[in-house]
C-alpha positions in Angstrom: 35.9 10.4 -13.3 35.0 11.0 -17.0 36.0 14.0 -18.7 32.8 13.7 -20.9 29.3 11.8 -20.4 27.1 10.4 -22.9 23.3 10.4 -22.4 20.8 7.8 -23.1 17.3 9.2 -23.3 14.7 6.9 -22.5 11.6 9.7 -22.0 9.7 8.0 -25.1 10.3 4.3 -23.8 10.6 3.4 -20.4 10.0 7.1 -19.0 6.3 6.7 -20.0 6.7 3.0 -19.3 7.3 3.8 -15.7 4.8 6.7 -15.0 1.8 6.0 -17.5 1.8 2.5 -18.5 3.1 3.1 -21.9 -0.2 5.0 -23.0 1.6 7.7 -25.3 -0.2 7.8 -28.6 1.6 7.8 -31.8 0.4 11.1 -32.7 1.7 12.8 -29.7 5.2 10.6 -30.7 5.1 12.4 -33.8 4.4 15.9 -32.3 7.5 15.8 -30.2 10.1 13.8 -31.8 11.2 16.6 -34.7 12.4 18.5 -31.1 15.2 15.7 -30.7 16.8 16.7 -33.7 20.1 18.1 -32.6 19.3 17.5 -29.0 22.6 15.8 -28.8 21.5 12.3 -27.3 23.9 9.2 -27.5 21.1 7.1 -27.7 17.3 7.7 -28.1 15.2 4.7 -26.5 11.8 4.4 -28.1 11.0 0.9 -28.4 10.6 -2.5 -26.9 9.9 -3.0 -23.4 6.1 -3.3 -23.2 5.3 -1.0 -26.1 4.9 -3.6 -27.8 1.9 -4.9 -25.8 0.7 -1.9 -25.1 0.2 -0.5 -28.7 -1.8 -3.4 -29.7 -3.4 -3.9 -26.5 -4.5 -0.4 -25.3 -3.9 2.1 -28.5 -4.7 -0.1 -31.1 -1.8 0.9 -33.0 0.7 -1.1 -34.8 4.6 -1.1 -32.9 5.7 -1.4 -36.2 4.5 2.3 -37.0 6.2 3.6 -34.1 9.3 2.4 -34.7 9.1 3.6 -38.5 8.0 7.1 -37.5 10.8 7.5 -35.0 13.4 6.3 -37.5 11.6 8.3 -40.3 11.8 11.3 -38.4 15.1 11.1 -36.7 17.1 9.6 -39.4 20.9 9.5 -38.8 20.6 12.1 -36.1 20.7 9.9 -33.3 20.9 6.1 -32.6 17.5 4.7 -32.1 17.6 2.0 -29.1 15.2 -0.8 -28.0 14.9 -3.4 -25.0 14.5 -6.6 -25.6 14.5 -9.8 -23.2 17.0 -11.7 -25.1 15.8 -15.0 -25.7 12.0 -14.1 -24.7 12.4 -10.8 -27.0 9.3 -8.4 -26.0 7.1 -11.1 -24.7 7.1 -13.9 -21.8 8.3 -17.1 -23.6 11.6 -18.3 -25.2 11.7 -18.4 -28.8 13.4 -20.2 -31.5 16.7 -18.4 -33.1 14.8 -18.5 -36.3 12.0 -16.1 -34.7 14.9 -14.0 -33.0 16.9 -13.4 -36.0 13.7 -12.6 -38.3 12.3 -10.1 -35.5 16.0 -8.4 -35.3 15.9 -8.2 -39.0 12.5 -6.5 -39.3 13.7 -4.0 -36.5 16.6 -3.3 -38.2 15.2 -2.8 -41.4 13.0 -0.2 -39.8 15.5 1.5 -38.4 17.1 0.4 -34.9 20.7 0.7 -34.0 21.2 -0.1 -30.8 19.2 -3.2 -29.1 19.7 -3.8 -25.4 19.2 -7.4 -24.4 18.8 -8.6 -20.7 17.6 -11.9 -19.2 15.5 -11.8 -15.7 17.9 -14.9 -14.6 21.2 -13.4 -16.0 21.6 -16.6 -18.0 24.1 -15.7 -20.6 22.7 -18.5 -22.3 19.5 -16.9 -22.9 21.7 -14.0 -24.7 24.4 -15.1 -26.6 22.7 -16.4 -29.7 21.2 -12.8 -29.9 24.4 -10.8 -29.4 25.5 -12.9 -32.1 22.9 -12.1 -34.3 22.5 -8.6 -33.6 26.4 -8.1 -34.3 26.4 -10.0 -37.6 23.3 -7.6 -38.6 25.5 -4.2 -37.8 23.7 -3.8 -34.6 25.0 -2.6 -31.5 24.7 -5.3 -29.1 24.2 -3.2 -25.3 23.5 -6.4 -22.9 22.5 -5.3 -19.7 23.0 -7.1 -16.2 20.4 -7.3 -13.8 20.9 -5.6 -10.5 19.2 -7.5 -7.4 20.1 -8.0 -4.0 20.2 -10.9 -1.8 16.4 -11.2 -0.1 16.4 -10.4 3.9 16.5 -13.3 5.8 13.1 -13.9 7.8 12.1 -16.6 10.4 10.1 -19.6 8.2 7.4 -21.6 9.7 7.5 -25.0 10.8 6.4 -27.1 7.5 3.2 -28.8 7.5 4.0 -32.2 5.4 6.9 -34.4 4.9 8.9 -34.2 1.9 11.2 -31.6 0.9 10.3 -29.0 3.6 11.0 -31.6 6.1 13.9 -32.9 5.0 15.2 -29.3 4.4 14.3 -27.7 7.5 13.7 -30.7 9.8 11.7 -29.7 13.2 13.1 -26.1 13.0 11.2 -23.0 13.5 13.6 -21.1 11.8 15.9 -21.4 9.2 18.2 -18.6 7.9 20.0 -18.5 4.6 23.4 -16.8 5.3 24.9 -17.3 1.6 25.0 -14.0 -0.2 25.0 -14.6 -4.1 24.6 -11.0 -5.3 28.3 -10.0 -4.4 30.6 -7.4 -6.2 32.6 -10.6 -7.2 29.0 -12.0 -8.9 28.6 -8.8 -10.7 32.4 -8.5 -11.9 32.1 -12.4 -12.7 28.9 -11.6 -15.2 30.2 -8.5 -16.8 33.1 -10.2 -18.0 30.9 -12.9 -19.7 28.8 -10.4 -21.3 31.6 -8.8 -22.6 33.0 -12.4 -24.1 29.3 -12.8 -25.5 30.0 -10.0 -28.5 28.2 -7.0 -26.2 29.5 -3.6 -27.5 28.1 -1.7 -24.5 27.6 -3.3 -20.8 24.7 -1.5 -18.7 24.1 -2.2 -14.8 20.6 -2.3 -15.0 18.9 -1.4 -11.8 15.3 -1.5 -12.8 13.9 -1.4 -9.2 16.1 1.5 -8.1 18.1 -0.5 -5.7 21.4 0.2 -6.2 22.5 2.6 -3.2 25.3 5.1 -3.4 27.6 3.2 -1.4 27.1 0.0 -3.0 28.1 1.6 -6.7 31.1 3.6 -5.0 32.8 0.2 -4.5 31.1 -1.7 -7.7 31.4 0.8 -10.2 35.1 0.9 -10.6 35.9 -3.0 -10.5 32.8 -3.1 -13.3 34.9 -0.2 -15.1 38.1 -2.4 -14.5 36.8 -5.6 -15.8 35.5 -4.7 -19.1 37.0 -2.7 -22.2 33.3 -1.9 -23.4 31.7 1.5 -22.4 29.7 0.7 -19.1 26.3 2.1 -19.1 24.1 3.0 -15.5 20.4 2.5 -15.5 18.3 3.0 -12.9 15.0 4.4 -11.4 14.1 6.6 -9.0 11.6 5.4 -7.0 13.5 3.9 -3.9 15.0 7.4 -3.2 18.5 6.3 -4.5 18.4 7.3 -8.1 19.7 10.7 -8.4 22.6 9.8 -5.7 23.4 6.6 -7.3 23.5 8.3 -10.8 25.9 11.0 -9.4 28.2 8.4 -7.7 28.2 6.4 -11.0 29.3 9.7 -12.5 32.2 10.1 -10.1 33.0 6.8 -10.5 33.8 6.8 -14.0 30.9 5.3 -15.9 30.6 6.2 -19.9 26.8 6.4 -20.2 23.9 7.2 -18.0 20.1 6.6 -19.1 18.0 10.1 -18.0 14.3 11.3 -18.8 13.2 14.7 -19.7 11.8 16.4 -16.5 7.9 15.8 -17.3 8.8 12.0 -17.7 11.4 11.9 -15.0 11.8 10.9 -11.3 9.5 8.6 -9.4 9.1 5.3 -10.7 11.3 6.7 -13.8 14.7 7.5 -14.4 16.5 10.9 -12.9 16.0 14.1 -14.8 18.8 15.0 -17.5 18.1 18.7 -16.3 19.5 17.6 -12.5 22.4 15.5 -14.0 23.4 18.4 -16.1 23.4 20.6 -13.1 25.8 18.2 -11.5 28.0 17.8 -14.5 28.2 21.9 -14.9 29.7 22.0 -11.2 32.2 19.1 -12.0 33.3 20.5 -15.0 32.3 17.2 -17.0 31.2 17.4 -20.9 27.7 16.5 -21.6 26.9 16.6 -25.3 23.0 17.8 -25.0 22.1 20.9 -26.3 19.7 22.2 -23.4 18.0 24.6 -25.4 16.5 21.8 -27.5 15.7 20.1 -24.2 13.9 23.1 -23.0 11.7 22.7 -26.3 11.1 19.4 -25.9 10.2 19.9 -22.0 7.5 21.9 -23.1 5.8 19.4 -25.5 5.8 16.7 -22.7 4.4 19.1 -20.3 1.6 18.8 -22.6 1.5 15.2 -23.2 1.7 14.5 -19.4 -1.7 16.3 -19.0 -3.0 14.3 -21.7 -1.7 11.1 -19.7 -3.6 12.4 -16.4 -5.8 9.1 -16.3 -2.7 6.8 -16.2 -0.5 9.0 -14.1 1.0 7.7 -10.9 1.9 11.0 -9.7 -0.9 12.9 -11.2 -1.6 14.9 -7.4 2.4 15.4 -7.1 3.5 16.7 -10.4 7.3 18.4 -10.6 7.4 22.0 -10.6 8.4 24.0 -13.7 12.2 23.5 -14.2 13.3 26.9 -15.8 11.2 28.8 -13.1 12.6 27.0 -10.3 16.5 27.0 -11.8 16.5 30.6 -12.4 15.4 31.7 -9.0 17.1 28.9 -7.2 18.1 30.1 -3.7 21.8 29.8 -2.7 20.9 27.0 0.2 19.6 24.8 -2.8 22.7 25.3 -4.9 25.1 24.7 -2.2 23.0 21.2 -1.6 24.7 20.2 -5.2 28.2 20.9 -3.7 27.3 19.3 -0.5 26.1 16.4 -2.4 28.9 16.3 -4.5 31.5 16.4 -1.7 29.4 13.5 0.0 29.2 11.1 -2.7 33.1 11.9 -3.3 33.6 11.2 0.2 31.4 7.9 0.3 29.0 9.5 2.7 25.8 8.1 2.2 23.6 9.4 4.4 24.7 13.3 4.0 24.7 12.5 0.1 20.8 10.9 0.3 19.6 13.9 2.7 21.2 16.3 -0.3 19.7 15.0 -2.8 16.4 14.9 -1.3 16.6 18.2 -0.4 17.1 18.8 -4.1 14.5 16.7 -5.7 11.8 17.8 -2.8 12.7 21.4 -4.2 12.0 21.0 -7.7 9.0 19.0 -6.7 9.8 15.1 -7.4 8.7 12.4 -5.1 11.7 11.4 -2.6 11.2 7.8 -2.2 8.7 4.7 -2.0 9.5 3.2 1.3 7.6 -0.2 0.1 10.3 -0.4 -2.7 13.4 0.5 -0.5 12.0 -1.6 2.4 10.6 -4.8 0.4 13.3 -4.5 -2.8 10.3 -5.1 -4.9 10.4 -3.3 -8.2 7.0 -0.7 -8.4 5.4 -3.1 -11.6 5.7 -6.0 -9.5 4.1 -4.5 -6.5 1.4 -3.3 -9.0 0.8 -6.7 -10.4 0.3 -8.4 -6.8 -2.0 -5.7 -6.0 -4.0 -6.4 -8.8 -4.1 -10.1 -8.5 -5.0 -9.7 -5.0 -8.0 -7.6 -6.1 -8.8 -9.9 -9.2 -9.5 -12.7 -6.1 -11.1 -10.2 -3.8 -8.6 -10.7 -1.0 -6.7 -7.0 -1.1 -6.6 -7.4 2.7 -3.5 -10.1 2.2 -1.2 -7.6 0.7 1.0 -7.7 3.6 1.1 -11.3 4.2 2.0 -11.4 0.2 4.7 -9.2 0.5 6.2 -11.4 3.3 6.3 -14.2 1.6 8.2 -13.0 -1.7 11.7 -13.7 0.0 10.7 -17.3 0.6 9.7 -17.8 -2.8 12.8 -16.4 -4.5 14.9 -18.6 -2.5 13.3 -21.5 -3.5 13.1 -20.5 -7.1 16.8 -19.9 -7.1 17.3 -16.1 -5.7 16.0 -15.0 -9.3 16.3 -11.6 -9.7 13.0 -9.3 -9.7 12.8 -8.7 -13.2 9.9 -9.5 -15.8 8.9 -12.2 -16.3 10.3 -13.7 -13.2 9.2 -11.0 -11.2 5.2 -11.7 -12.7 6.0 -15.4 -11.5 7.6 -14.8 -8.0 4.6 -12.3 -7.4 1.9 -14.4 -8.3 3.2 -17.6 -6.7 3.6 -15.4 -3.3 -0.2 -14.4 -3.4 -1.1 -18.4 -3.9 1.6 -19.2 -1.0 -0.3 -16.5 1.0 -3.6 -18.3 0.3 -2.3 -21.5 1.4 -1.1 -20.6 4.5 -4.6 -18.8 5.0 -6.3 -21.7 4.3 -4.0 -24.1 6.7 -3.0 -26.2 3.4 0.6 -27.2 3.2 2.9 -24.9 1.4 2.7 -25.1 -2.7 -0.2 -26.7 -2.8 -1.3 -24.1 -5.5 1.2 -23.6 -7.9 1.1 -21.5 -11.3 2.0 -23.2 -14.6 4.8 -20.4 -14.9 6.3 -21.4 -11.7 6.5 -25.0 -12.5 8.0 -24.1 -16.1 10.5 -21.7 -13.8 11.5 -25.0 -11.6 11.6 -27.3 -14.3 14.6 -24.8 -15.6 12.3 -23.8 -18.7 13.2 -19.7 -18.2 17.1 -21.0 -18.0 19.3 -21.4 -15.3 18.9 -19.6 -12.1 22.0 -17.6 -10.2 21.4 -20.1 -7.4 20.9 -24.0 -8.3 17.3 -25.1 -7.0 17.3 -27.9 -4.9 16.4 -30.9 -6.3 14.3 -32.1 -3.8 12.2 -29.2 -4.0 12.0 -29.7 -7.9 10.7 -32.8 -7.1 8.3 -31.6 -5.0 7.1 -29.1 -7.3 7.4 -30.7 -10.9 7.5 -34.5 -9.8 10.9 -35.1 -11.3 14.4 -33.8 -9.6 15.7 -33.9 -13.1 16.3 -30.0 -14.5 14.5 -29.8 -17.8 15.4 -27.1 -20.3 13.1 -25.1 -22.3 13.0 -26.6 -25.9 12.1 -24.4 -28.6 11.7 -27.5 -31.0 8.3 -27.8 -29.9 7.4 -24.0 -30.7 4.6 -23.9 -33.2 4.0 -21.7 -36.0 0.9 -19.9 -35.4 -2.1 -20.0 -37.9 -2.7 -17.3 -40.4 -6.5 -17.8 -41.0 -8.3 -16.1 -44.3 -11.1 -14.3 -42.6 -14.5 -14.8 -44.6 -16.1 -11.8 -42.8 -13.7 -9.6 -44.1 -14.1 -10.6 -47.4 -11.2 -13.7 -47.1 -8.4 -11.4 -46.0 -5.5 -13.1 -44.5 -5.3 -12.2 -41.0 -1.5 -11.4 -41.1 -1.1 -9.4 -44.3 2.6 -9.2 -44.2 6.0 -10.5 -42.4 6.2 -8.0 -39.7 2.5 -8.6 -38.8 2.8 -12.4 -38.8 5.8 -11.9 -36.4 3.4 -10.3 -33.9 1.8 -13.0 -34.0 4.5 -15.5 -33.3 5.3 -13.0 -30.3 2.1 -12.6 -28.9 -0.7 -15.0 -30.4 -3.9 -14.2 -28.8 -3.1 -10.6 -28.3 -1.9 -9.9 -32.2 -5.0 -12.0 -33.5 -7.4 -9.8 -31.6 -5.5 -6.6 -32.8 -4.9 -7.8 -36.4 -8.6 -8.7 -36.6 -9.4 -5.4 -35.8 -6.9 -4.2 -38.7 -8.8 -6.4 -41.0 -12.2 -4.9 -40.0 -11.1 -1.3 -40.8 -9.5 -2.3 -44.0 -12.6 -4.2 -45.1 -14.3 -1.3 -44.0 -12.2 1.2 -46.1 -12.6 -0.9 -49.1 -16.1 -1.1 -49.0 -16.3 2.8 -48.7 -13.8 3.1 -51.5 -16.1 0.6 -53.8 -19.0 2.6 -53.2 -17.7 5.5 -53.8 -16.3 4.3 -57.0 -19.4 2.6 -57.8 -21.1 6.1 -57.6 
C-alpha cells in the first residue's frame, strides 16, 4: 500500500463527457478553473477525448480556445492533460506522422503537459511514434492499456451458407471458444511493452468499469512489479465496481488514481474524489489535495450541472449534497468504510461490493447498470447501438443485437470495446441482427469500417483474424495494414461569399480540417461568416 497517492482530476474532460456528452461551455469552464489553483491535483485533464468534436459540432466553440483558456488560468499550477487515440489522434482514422507531430506541437504550444495515449486494439505499433514525439517535445507520454475481458461463450447457429462458416464450424449447432486472451499475463506483457515505448506513466484504462475488485487484487501487484514508471488506474462506476476497485487498487500500491469532483462523478463517470479521500483518511494515506478548495469547486459544479440538465444521464437521480451528508454521517455508514477496507484487504469481493454500494446509496449515487455488468458493453457503445436501431426504426431488436456482440468481437479478433472499435463492432452487430431477421447469410451487410478493421487498416488485433473470414469479408486472405501515404491534404479554399477569406485562417484551424474535414469545414464556415459580419459592422461604424 502506498503512503501517498496522486490524483488526476478528470472532471472537466471525462466527467462531463461521461455524464453530459461534453456540453460544458467555455464560459462555464472559465468560471470554474480559477478555483483549481492550489487544489493540489497532480494532473488536471481538460482536453481531448470527444471535446474537440463536441466543441465544434454542438457548442460552436474552438477547441483550441478551450485549451488556451485552461493554460492561461492555471499556468504552472498543475499539469494540464489530454486524451488522444494515438495514431487516430482525436478522430477515427489513422493519420501520418507529420499530422501527429503538428498537432502535438500546437497542443504543447498551448499549454499541454501530459498526453495520455491509447489504442483501441492495444496495438503498440499505433502508439510508439506518438510516444517518441512527445518525449522529444518534453511532454509526459502517459500510455494507457485498455482493459477488456474475453466475451462470454454463447451458442452459435448453424451457418446458412458455405464458405468460412462451414469450413470453421462444420454442421455443428454449437461452437465454443475456450481460449482466453485477456489474462493477467496479457496485461503484464503489454505493460512492459508500454514502458519500452517510452511511457513516463502507465495507465490501466478501464473504460467500461469492468475490472472487478478481485481481478485487480491479483493484477495490480503484477503490473507494479512489471514496470518501474508510475501506475495510474482509470475506471468508471456504471458497472458497480468503480469505487470498490479503486479502493483495491490503492491498497495494492497504485501510484495515481483518476477521480471526478462530486457533481461530475459516479454513474458513467469516475469515482468521486470525496469518497476516495475518506477512504485514504482512514488508511493513513496522504492525498495532496486541498478539500477546502475542492469544496469551492464543488459549489460551482452544482450550478453547472443544473445548466446541463437537458443532457444529464441522471437528471432524475442526482447525488445528495456531500457536505451535509458527510457532517451528519451516521455511525453505521462510517462503519461501512471500515468494512469495505477490511473486505478489500481480505479480497472478499461480495462483502466489499456490498459495503461500497451502501456507501454510494447513502450519498445518492447510482449503484450500477446491469446492462453493462451483464454484457461487458460500455455505456457509450450501448447508447450508440440504441441510436442506430432508432435510426433504422427497429428498436425492438436491441436484445438480439446485444446478444451478437460477442460473436462479432470474436470474428474481428477480440478487439477491446473502446472507441473507435466499439462503434465498429456495435454497428456491425446491428447489421448482423438484421441479416438474421431477414433470413440472409451472416455478414451479408458489412459496414465500410468493419471491412477496414478486418483488412488490418486499424492495426493488429489482439487475436489474429482467421484468414478465411478475412477473405469472406474483404475478398482477400492477406492482411492489408493502413497506408498513411494515401492521406490527402484537405482543401483550404477562399470563400467568395465572405469576402474571399480563407476557410482556415491559421495553422491550428487547418489542423482541425486535417483531423475532421467535414465537421471542421462546417464549423470554420460559421467562424468566417461571423468574422465577415463583424468586419462589415466595423466598416459601417468607421464610415459613420
